[in-house]
LUMTILO-630610 format. One record per residue: x, y, z of N, C-alpha, C, O in turn. Coordinates in steps of 0.001 Angstrom, whole numbers, padded with zeros to 6 digits, always signed. Example, Ala and Ser with C-alpha at 12.3 -4.5 7.8 and 13.67 -1.06 7.14 Angstrom:
2
+013190-005690+007800+012300-004500+007800+013200-003300+007800+014236-003319+008465 +012850-002250+007080+013670-001060+007140+012900+000030+007870+013409+001138+008039 
This chain:
261
+023764+058871-017462+022369+058410-017405+022344+057037-016759+023175+056180-017058 +021365+056836-015855+021282+055562-015145+020505+054555-015968+019395+054829-016422 +021088+053408-016151+020423+052331-016888+019667+051449-015902+020222+050987-014905 +018362+051222-016209+017549+050409-015297+018009+048961-015295+018338+048376-016328 +018018+048425-014122+018329+046998-013997+017126+046181-014461+015984+046638-014396 +017402+044979-014924+016305+044097-015344+015400+043734-014203+014296+043235-014423 +015845+043975-012976+015032+043669-011803+014191+044848-011360+013502+044756-010345 +014227+045972-012103+013450+047142-011749+012182+047213-012584+012176+046849-013760 +011126+047680-011970+009863+047825-012668+009837+049084-013503+010856+049759-013653 +008649+049409-014059+008519+050561-014944+008798+051864-014208+009299+052804-014825 +008500+051960-012937+008722+053182-012166+010091+053255-011554+010365+054157-010761 +010942+052352-011891+012281+052369-011345+012421+051642-010024+013510+051583-009453 +011295+051077-009526+011363+050329-008268+011850+048925-008526+011474+048314-009526 +012662+048410-007662+013213+047064-007870+012110+046009-007888+011188+046043-007074 +012221+045064-008841+011295+043924-008859+011760+042864-007867+012938+042760-007525 +010759+042070-007414+011127+040921-006575+011642+039815-007476+011011+039508-008487 +012752+039219-007145+013243+038091-007946+012162+037035-008095+011315+036863-007217 +012203+036316-009242+011161+035329-009537+011020+034305-008415+009912+033909-008054 +012172+033879-007864+012099+032827-006847+011480+033314-005557+011047+032510-004732 +011431+034666-005367+010805+035200-004167+009306+035437-004354+008617+035852-003421 +008794+035165-005590+007361+035366-005846+006509+034327-005135+005312+034534-004941 +007126+033189-004736+006414+032142-004006+006740+032261-002522+007905+032300-002124 +005699+032317-001726+005923+032332-000279+006131+030903+000209+005979+029938-000540 +006478+030803+001465+006678+029465+002039+005375+028675+002030+005383+027463+001816 +004256+029360+002262+002952+028686+002237+002651+028149+000837+002166+027029+000682 +002948+028968-000184+002730+028524-001564+003531+027263-001861+003040+026329-002495 +004758+027259-001396+005630+026116-001640+005094+024860-000962+005095+023783-001558 +004637+024992+000280+004091+023847+001019+002848+023308+000326+002678+022095+000205 +001967+024217-000135+000740+023788-000816+001071+023049-002110+000473+022015-002407 +002026+023581-002883+002412+022960-004148+002978+021554-003921+002625+020605-004621 +003862+021447-002928+004444+020131-002616+003362+019173-002144+003385+017990-002486 +002403+019682-001351+001327+018831-000847+000446+018302-001967+000082+017127-001979 +000105+019180-002915-000715+018758-004054+000021+017719-004883-000568+016722-005302 +001322+017952-005123+002111+016988-005892+002167+015632-005186+002116+014587-005834 +002273+015656-003854+002331+014400-003098+001021+013636-003190+001008+012416-003354 -000093+014376-003080-001404+013725-003171-001591+013100-004550-002080+011976-004662 -001202+013827-005601-001320+013283-006957-000449+012051-007127-000861+011074-007752 +000763+012096-006569+001657+010949-006689+001085+009731-005973+001160+008613-006481 +000513+009953-004790-000086+008838-004043-001282+008280-004791-001456+007064-004871 -002115+009168-005343-003308+008720-006063-002931+007919-007303-003488+006851-007561 -001974+008451-008071-001547+007731-009273-000848+006434-008920-001023+005424-009603 -000057+006456-007856+000644+005238-007446-000306+004170-006973-000128+002994-007289 -001333+004568-006206-002291+003567-005736-003098+003013-006893-003467+001839-006897 -003374+003873-007891-004100+003397-009063-003318+002384-009857-003893+001464-010438 -002009+002543-009886-001190+001612-010674-000775+000390-009862-000754-000729-010375 -000448+000614-008597+000089-000476-007790-001000-001227-007020-000815-002396-006681 -002125-000576-006740-003171-001204-005954-004079-002085-006801-003769-002398-007951 -005199-002477-006215-006122-003370-006912-006723-002724-008148-007037-003406-009124 -006884-001401-008104-007393-000704-009289-006451-000928-010476-006894-001209-011590 -005160-000799-010222-004185-001008-011282-004125-002443-011742-004005-002715-012937 -004207-003372-010791-004179-004795-011169-005405-005163-011995-005315-005954-012935 -006545-004590-011643-007757-004838-012417-007606-004325-013843-008032-004979-014795 -006994-003142-013985-006780-002570-015319-005802-003419-016130-005995-003609-017330 -004757-003927-015482-003795-004754-016219-004417-006093-016616-004101-006639-017673 -005293-006613-015773-006025-007835-016111-006902-007598-017340-006956-008440-018236 -007586-006455-017383-008413-006131-018559-007545-006027-019806-007959-006437-020890 -006339-005478-019654-005422-005406-020779-005004-006786-021265-004871-007014-022467 -004797-007706-020328-004488-009093-020700-005604-009683-021553-005354-010308-022583 -006832-009473-021108-007968-010050-021823-008136-009430-023209-008492-010123-024162 -007881-008137-023321-007961-007522-024649-006913-008116-025594-007195-008367-026765 -005700-008339-025073-004655-008968-025886-005066-010376-026291-004830-010790-027426 -005678-011112-025372-006150-012460-025682-007268-012408-026725-007340-013270-027601 -008134-011407-026635-009195-011265-027628-008635-011052-029024-009131-011640-029985 -007606-010218-029152-006967-010018-030452-006366-011324-030962-006480-011650-032143 -005723-012070-030057-005095-013333-030463-006140-014344-030927-005922-015056-031907 -007273-014410-030229-008343-015333-030625-008878-014967-032011-009119-015846-032838 -009062-013684-032260-009564-013257-033568-008536-013534-034664-008904-013876-035788 -007253-013387-034341-006220-013730-035325-006251-015231-035627-006100-015643-036777 -006447-016040-034587-006574-017489-034774-007757-017791-035686-007638-018574-036628 -008906-017161-035401-010102-017404-036213-009866-017009-037668-010362-017671-038579 -009114-015938-037888-008828-015516-039250-008046-016542-040044-008150-016596-041269 -007259-017363-039347-006472-018407-040010-007177-019759-040038-006652-020717-040604 -008370-019846-039427-009056-021137-039315-010524-021015-039726-011427-021444-039008 -010735-020421-040898-012073-020358-041483-013088-019736-040525-014236-020172-040445 -012640-018707-039799-013516-017953-038910-013958-018748-037683-014919-018369-037014 -013263-019850-037383-013642-020685-036255-012893-020320-034990-011686-020077-035023 -013613-020282-033862-012980-020040-032566-012188-021270-032133-012535-022386-032520 -011133-021092-031341-010415-022259-030826-011298-023041-029859-012136-022465-029166 -011103-024344-029819-011806-025145-028813-011294-024759-027432-010118-024432-027269 -012166-024798-026450-011717-024518-025084-010720-025578-024643-009701-025264-024028 -011018-026838-024961-010116-027918-024595-010378-029163-025423-011506-029422-025843 -009312-029932-025653-009407-031231-026338-008625-032237-025510-007434-032052-025262 -009288-033292-025085-008628-034333-024290-009071-035696-024812-010078-036250-024372 -008291-036227-025765-008605-037514-026369-007608-038588-025942-007435-039597-026626 -006967-038363-024824-006002-039332-024321-004626-039147-024925-003690-038741-024237 -004498-039442-026211-003203-039315-026880-002891-037873-027241-001745-037546-027551 -003899-037007-027202-003694-035594-027496-004463-034754-026481-005637-035001-026207 -003777-033763-025936-004383-032871-024949-004027-031438-025337-002854-031067-025372 -005044-030644-025626-004838-029272-026097-005765-028338-025321-006916-028677-025044 -005258-027180-024981-006082-026161-024329-006116-024904-025189-005255-024707-026046 -007110-024060-024958-007298-022867-025788-006057-021983-025775-005723-021380-026795 -005364-021894-024632-004201-021020-024559-003064-021530-025440-002321-020740-026023 -002933-022849-025535-001897-023411-026408-002201-023128-027877-001284-023014-028689 -003483-023013-028221-003864-022763-029610-003638-021312-030036-003402-021037-031212 -003709-020386-029078-003591-018970-029453-002247-018355-029065-002011-017175-029324 -001362-019143-028447-000128-018569-027898+000731-017925-028977+001328-016878-028727 +000815-018509-030158+001656-017916-031196+001116-016564-031645+001890-015661-031963 -000207-016421-031673-000812-015154-032041-000634-014125-030918-000498-012928-031174 -000637-014603-029693-000424-013730-028548+000987-013163-028567+001184-011980-028289 +001964-013991-028891+003346-013525-028968+003531-012490-030060+004343-011576-029918 +002783-012625-031153+002886-011667-032249+002240-010336-031892+002698-009280-032327 +001173-010390-031100+000385-009200-030805+000914-008400-029624+000847-007171-029634 +001445-009087-028593+001772-008433-027336+003273-008325-027141+004028-009239-027472 +003694-007180-026593+005104-007008-026264+005467-007828-025027+006632-008164-024814 +004453-008149-024209+004687-008981-023035+004716-010444-023438+004253-010807-024520 +005257-011277-022574+005290-012702-022852+003887-013279-022749+003019-012707-022090 +003671-014416-023404+002367-015075-023351+002015-015443-021921+000858-015336-021516 +003013-015879-021154+002757-016258-019760+002220-015058-018991+001289-015194-018197 +002801-013887-019220+002360-012681-018528+000897-012378-018850+000138-011991-017962 +000499-012550-020100-000855-012191-020518-001904-013195-020062-003090-012866-020038 -001508-014394-019705-002471-015420-019324-002655-015491-017807-003469-016270-017311 -001898-014678-017077-002002-014658-015619-002557-013310-015166-001991-012263-015483 -003652-013336-014432-004197-012117-013845-003279-011671-012707-002916-012496-011868 -002890-010391-012651-002002-009937-011578-002630-009996-010191-001924-009843-009194 -003942-010213-010103-004611-010333-008804-004869-011786-008409-005474-012049-007369 -004414-012729-009233-004690-014150-008988-003976-014615-007709-002745-014624-007665 -004741-015008-006651-004118-015415-005396-003985-016935-005242-003532-017409-004200 -004373-017700-006265-004443-019162-006116-003054-019793-006079-002153-019339-006785 -002866-020834-005265-001616-021607-005265-001650-022636-006394-001950-023806-006157 -001349-022215-007600-001499-023075-008777-000572-024286-008706+000526-024226-008152 -001050-025383-009285-000288-026633-009304+000644-026728-010512+001201-027794-010776 +000818-025651-011233+001689-025595-012405+001848-024149-012806+001665-023258-011976 +002185-023890-014064+002286-022512-014546+000884-021900-014548-000011-022440-015198 +000671-020800-013847-000693-020291-013675-001359-019876-014982-000725-019360-015902 -002658-020124-015020-003538-019584-016047-004770-019082-015300-005378-019828-014531 -005136-017838-015520-006195-017217-014716-007522-017061-015444-008481-016543-014872 -007591-017501-016696-008780-017244-017498-009346-018542-018069-008637-019539-018205 -010635-018507-018400-011309-019657-019004-012374-019163-019965-012856-018036-019855 -012737-020032-020916-013787-019699-021870-015153-020006-021266-015289-020891-020421 -016151-019267-021710-017516-019586-021270-017887-020956-021838-017826-021165-023050 -018269-021878-020972-018432-023267-021383-019717-023564-022130-020784-023045-021801 -019593-024413-023145-020757-024967-023837-021112-026285-023168-020215-027058-022831 -022395-026564-022966-022764-027785-022236-022634-029059-023077-022768-030164-022551 -022370-028910-024391-022089-030048-025270-023183-031119-025206-022885-032310-025124 -024443-030693-025243-025562-031622-025222-026242-031640-026586-026235-030630-027290 -026833-032783-026973-027472-032871-028299-028580-031853-028512-028773-031381-029632 -029320-031502-027446-030428-030568-027618-029956-029147-027925-030734-028328-028414 -028694-028852-027642-028157-027520-027934-027097-027571-029031-026271-026666-029154 -027131-028645-029827-026135-028809-030872-026795-028824-032254-027852-029439-032397 -026240-028196-033251-025036-027363-033175-025337-026033-032509-026472-025558-032562 -024331-025419-031877-024579-024162-031164-024960-023048-032132-024424-022935-033234 -025896-022240-031683-026363-021132-032524-027063-020086-031701-026927-020046-030478 -027814-019241-032371-028420-018090-031731-029453-018396-030675-029791-017518-029881 -029977-019634-030635-030981-019985-029632-030402-020857-028514-031146-021348-027666 -029099-021049-028508-028486-021949-027524-028287-021248-026182-027600-020230-026107 -028893-021799-025110-028692-021215-023783-027401-021745-023151-027415-022221-022016 -026310-021662-023871-025024-022182-023413-023915-021396-024100-024179-020638-025034 -022671-021570-023644-021591-020698-024057-020848-021122-025309-021256-022046-026013 -019733-020417-025577-019001-020605-026829-017861-021615-026726-017355-022067-027753 -017446-021978-025517-016271-022826-025343-016580-024305-025499-017228-024896-024635 -016123-024913-026595-016371-026334-026854-015275-027175-026194-014089-026862-026300 -015689-028249-025511-014723-029158-024884-014928-030558-025457-016007-031141-025350 -013871-031077-026063-013953-032375-026725-013185-033446-025953-011980-033330-025726 -013911-034492-025557-013293-035705-025017-013993-036894-025668-014825-036702-026554 -013678-038104-025253-014270-039283-025893-015793-039239-025872-016443-039583-026859 -016353-038819-024759-017810-038817-024627-018452-037821-025579-019384-038170-026303 -017964-036584-025588-018612-035565-026420-018375-035826-027911-019232-035504-028735 -017237-036400-028262-016986-036732-029673-017987-037775-030154-018604-037607-031206 -018150-038859-029381-019080-039916-029780-020527-039440-029755-021357-039915-030530 -020825-038503-028864-022193-038010-028723-022583-037054-029850-023725-037064-030309 -021631-036227-030295-021978-035139-031200-021352-035229-032592-021823-034574-033522 -020307-036023-032744-019650-036099-034053-019681-037549-034528-020748-038073-034848 -018534-038193-034574-018489-039610-034923-017156-040182-034467-016240-039447-034098 -017067-041478-034498-015894-042175-033976-014607-041789-034713-013528-041798-034121 -014717-041452-035999-013521-041108-036773-012769-039930-036163-011542-039863-036240 -013506-039006-035558-012877-037810-034996-012019-038126-033776-011216-037293-033355 -012178-039322-033202-011340-039694-032064-009874-039811-032488-008971-039554-031692 -009648-040195-033722-008282-040329-034233-007872-039175-035138-006701-039045-035495 -008840-038337-035509-008538-037215-036405-009156-035940-035823-010250-035537-036219 -008452-035316-034890-009025-034119-034263-009323-032996-035237-010102-032094-034928 -008700-033042-036427-008996-032007-037417-010442-032088-037904-010947-031144-038512 -011115-033228-037636-012520-033366-038013-013467-032731-036994-014667-032620-037247 -012940-032320-035858-013791-031739-034823-014324-030381-035292-013547-029529-035723 -015624-030178-035213-016185-028890-035646-015794-027766-034696-015541-027992-033513 -015750-026557-035232-015459-025364-034439-016648-024416-034500-017367-024369-035498 -016844-023681-033452-017893-022660-033440-017385-021435-034198-016347-020871-033852 -018114-021030-035226-017692-019903-036043-018194-018593-035450-019259-018529-034835 -017402-017564-035652-017796-016243-035161-019150-015823-035717-019912-015129-035044 -019449-016238-036933-020715-015868-037561-021913-016529-036882-023052-016118-037106 -021669-017552-036053-022764-018224-035353-023134-017522-034049-024070-017929-033362 -022399-016474-033717-022682-015721-032490-023537-014512-032870-023034-013584-033504 -024815-014504-032495-025710-013444-032969-025454-012082-032334-025756-011054-032941 -024903-012058-031119-024672-010784-030422-023263-010789-029835-023106-010981-028629 -022239-010581-030658-020849-010666-030173-020530-009713-029033-019721-010044-028167 -021148-008534-029012-020862-007557-027963-021480-007941-026631-021114-007383-025597 -022410-008884-026638-023103-009290-025410-022892-010766-025091-023641-011341-024301 -021886-011379-025692-021633-012810-025483-020224-013002-024948-019254-012509-025523 -020126-013719-023848-018850-013892-023161-017923-014846-023910-018344-015902-024381 -016647-014450-024010-015617-015302-024592-014679-015832-023511-014550-017046-023351 -014028-014949-022772-013087-015324-021723-013341-014475-020488-013780-013329-020583 -013058-015058-019323-013211-014305-018081-012269-014863-017024-011654-015912-017211 -012167-014139-015902-011374-014623-014773-011938-015948-014274-013143-016071-014055 -011076-016928-014098-011480-018176-013454-010314-018633-012587-009372-019266-013065 -010397-018302-011310-009297-018538-010385-009481-019899-009735-010435-020129-008992 -008546-020798-010031-008610-022155-009501-007187-022716-009492-006452-022518-010459 -006781-023411-008427-005412-023952-008371-005092-024889-009527-003928-025019-009908 -006109-025547-010096-005885-026496-011189-005965-025855-012570-005810-026538-013582 -006204-024551-012615-006245-023841-013893-004807-023468-014254-004289-022448-013799 -004174-024295-015067-002758-024115-015390-002537-024165-016897-003309-024788-017627 -001480-023505-017355-001196-023406-018786-001010-024776-019418-000334-025643-018864 -001624-024962-020591-001493-026205-021326-002371-027334-020835-002398-028402-021446 -003089-027123-019746-003949-028157-019177-005342-028053-019799-005978-027004-019691 -005837-029126-020454-007154-029032-021085-008304-028981-020076-009431-028645-020440 -008031-029307-018833-009060-029190-017791-009097-027760-017257-008139-027002-017410 -010198-027411-016637-010407-026063-016106-010310-024997-017206-009933-023854-016947 -010653-025388-018421-010609-024424-019532-011956-023753-019757-012058-022821-020554 -012984-024214-019068-014318-023632-019236-014906-023261-017882-014623-023897-016867 -015723-022225-017889-016494-021828-016720-017913-021561-017213-018106-020911-018240 -018905-022065-016477-020269-022093-016989-021201-021027-016425-022228-020719-017030 -020858-020473-015298-021767-019507-014690-021056-018736-013588-019931-019055-013203 -021743-017711-013093-021150-016858-012067-020934-017607-010759-019976-017328-010038 -021815-018556-010446-021642-019322-009209-020349-020125-009231-019626-020167-008235 -020055-020759-010352-018811-021507-010471-017613-020564-010429-016567-020900-009874 -017772-019401-011012-016685-018431-011048-016299-017966-009641-015138-017640-009392 -017262-017934-008729-017010-017438-007380-016601-018530-006395-016329-018229-005233 -016551-019787-006827-016323-020886-005895-015002-020769-005137-014951-021040-003937 -013942-020371-005822-012635-020307-005168-012641-019300-004029-011971-019506-003017 -013395-018208-004184-013347-017126-003218-014272-017338-002033-014006-016849-000935 -015361-018069-002255-016381-018240-001222-016789-016850-000719-017317-016047-001489 -016545-016556+000578-016945-015258+001114-015764-014309+001277-015903-013259+001903 -014604-014660+000725-013409-013853+000953-012886-013224-000332-011687-012972-000452 -013766-012970-001287-013311-012444-002567-013529-010963-002767-013430-010479-003894 -013826-010216-001694-014136-008796-001854-012946-008012-002392-013129-007014-003090 -011744-008446-002080-010563-007698-002524-010260-007934-003999-009692-007060-004654 -010621-009082-004529-010312-009399-005919-011130-008510-006844-012357-008605-006891 -010438-007646-007577-011102-006725-008522-012258-005974-007868-013221-005594-008533 -012151-005766-006564-013188-005037-005813-014568-005668-006011-015544-004995-006343 -014611-006978-005796-015846-007777-005824-016448-007927-007216-017633-008235-007348 -015644-007713-008253-016130-007894-009614-015141-008743-010404-014083-009122-009900 -015506-009034-011655-014635-009781-012552-014555-009041-013888-015440-008260-014240 -013483-009305-014612-013359-008792-015979-013932-009809-016954-013683-011009-016830 -014708-009319-017936-015355-010194-018907-015001-009728-020322-015326-008608-020715 -014331-010601-021080-014014-010328-022480-015145-010851-023351-015471-012037-023311 -015745-009959-024140-016827-010360-025029-016261-010833-026373-015102-010577-026696 -017089-011518-027136-016656-012084-028408-016175-011001-029368-015298-011260-030192 -016731-009791-029280-016312-008727-030196-014974-008105-029807-014434-007290-030555 -014426-008481-028635-013095-008019-028247-013052-006969-027156-011961-006634-026694 -014192-006428-026717-014145-005430-025654-014314-006111-024292-014849-007216-024196 -013849-005430-023246-013849-005979-021889-014772-005144-021009-014762-003915-021071 -015565-005822-020194-016421-005140-019228-016074-005624-017815-015745-006790-017600 -016159-004698-016869-015878-004982-015453-017225-005016-014731-017836-003974-014494 -017679-006215-014384-019037-006396-013888-019059-007228-012608-018165-008035-012357 -020092-007015-011813-020350-007939-010715-021017-009183-011297-021667-009092-012338 -020875-010334-010658-021500-011549-011204-022989-011398-011467-023502-011946-012442 -023699-010657-010604-025137-010496-010800-025458-009703-012065-026532-009868-012644 -024535-008845-012496-024773-008060-013713-024630-008891-014982-024980-008428-016068 -024120-010112-014856-023938-010959-016041-025185-011753-016366-025191-012510-017337 -026242-011605-015583-027535-012279-015749-027601-013530-014907-027017-013573-013824 -028302-014555-015377-028623-015716-014547-027370-016373-013986-026398-016589-014710 -027395-016693-012680-026237-017314-012036-026012-018740-012520-024933-019295-012314 -027026-019350-013168-026842-020712-013676-026272-020723-015090-026038-021791-015657 -026046-019543-015660-025396-019467-016971-026290-019705-018169-025782-019860-019280 -027603-019742-017990-028500-020033-019114-028916-018803-019891-029467-018919-020985 -028662-017624-019342-029023-016389-020035-027909-015374-019866-026881-015640-019244 -028146-014199-020441-027173-013132-020301-025919-013404-021121-025973-014083-022147 -024796-012874-020668-023569-012981-021448-023017-014398-021471-022137-014700-022277 -023518-015278-020600-023003-016651-020519-023499-017531-021657-022947-018607-021889 -024515-017097-022359-025116-017953-023386-025051-017289-024754-024881-016076-024870 -025191-018116-025789-025239-017628-027161-026582-016965-027470-026701-016201-028428 -027567-017257-026668-028916-016761-026905-028908-015240-026905-028416-014625-025958 -029438-014634-027940-029400-013179-028078-030222-012519-026994-030310-011292-026946 
């Protein structure tokens, strides 16, 4: 009795080997589709789309670090900058330990946007806090303030808003509490601020006040950066990718630039 080969069909006719089930055309199409997918995924990761996504990831990590800082400091946000002569502190220096705990990447990696083209004068820092104008008419900051969350303390603002004792005791400087932000999901905390003088540990260039200032470095040549948009980290921790016009008034008095709900 003849035993059927595994390559024979039910009628005793030989089956085509599995590898012969694909024609040359099928093989070319399959390879072509795989190549297109590889190019698309590669451009998404290596191109500006990928750099924009990694920048957003940096900001999310920074948002977690800021909230961890606030949890250890009576719900107070870090100051954007402190420059009292004998002491100089920037927001990144205040949250760096929390950043190291939260992120597998180094703090330096998280504070630099991968699309930052500026020739920095030190270790690059690509982000800044939305600036508070530190004026008596908007102090203390709250839900009706047409200004941002980033407080900057120097001799002038200390004497104007606090008292002389705080010049020697920075621990007396007030902090903006998270509870004072009426709309955390619509209020800017950190965003891209590309400037050669924006460097790690430097208390200057720690604040940005409006979309016009944010675009100054690029002038008319910023179309390639994040495809003509910026990443914006809100106080609640989420990141939005917006054009400057989508952030509201270019002077920073409304929209996400201000505490005003």
